[in-house]
C-alpha positions, 0 to 999 in steps of 0.5 A: 648388879642392881640399877638405880630405880628412877621411881625411887628418886622422890623417896630419896629426895624426901629422905635427904630433905626432911630435916635440917642437916648442917655440915658436921651435924649428927644428921648430916652423918646419918645422911652420909651413911644413908647415901653410902648404903644406897650406893652399895645397894646400886652395886657401885665399885667402891663407896667410902666415907671419909672424915675431915677436920674443918672449921665450920661456923655454926649459929649461937643460939645464945648470941644470935647475929643481929642485923639492924638497918639504921637511918637515924633510927632502926628502920629494919631488923632482920629475922633470925628465923625464916618464916615457914613457906609451907606446912613442911616448914612449919612442922619441922625445925630449921636452923637459926639464920646466921651469917656464916661467911662474914668475920665476927664483930660489930659493923657500923657502916653505910649500906647498899642493896645489891640484888643477888650480889652477882658480879653483873649486879656490882657492875650495874652499881658501878655503871651508875656511879654507886660504890660499896666500898667500905660498906655493908651490902645487902643481897637477895638469897638465891641465883648463886652460892652464898659464898660467891656473893661474899666473894663478889662483894669483897672484890667490890670493896664492901666491908661486910655482906648479908644474905636474906630472902628479901 
């Protein structure tokens, strides 16, 4: 029986993160096969890949999401491509930014910044009599899963949410 070699973890991580792999994409399928092959090599008792039919949102390069913040005039337009943070990101294609966790359409509403959109962030706003009801909330990227940010915003009464590396 084979054992997992801890010295190979960097190699595995590099392979898994070297390029974009949206769920359902060809690259994502290649990585699933890569992992299954590794698991077979580690002598797992059973390794099985299953196909699922799910509805997944994808960015539309012809009609990208546009988020503009107005205060009488446009005072901020969100990017649809992240600024590369290092040479690796600069030399590897990324997925255009898109708001995968909100319903489509045009939203015109006031907005509220909600830090990381954690439940504690909404509680702090509430404690200061700041409501997000029927507003667009803007959240920082990180700390919790993006889908939980949307869920927390919806529970607090927000109309729409957007997440970004601010």
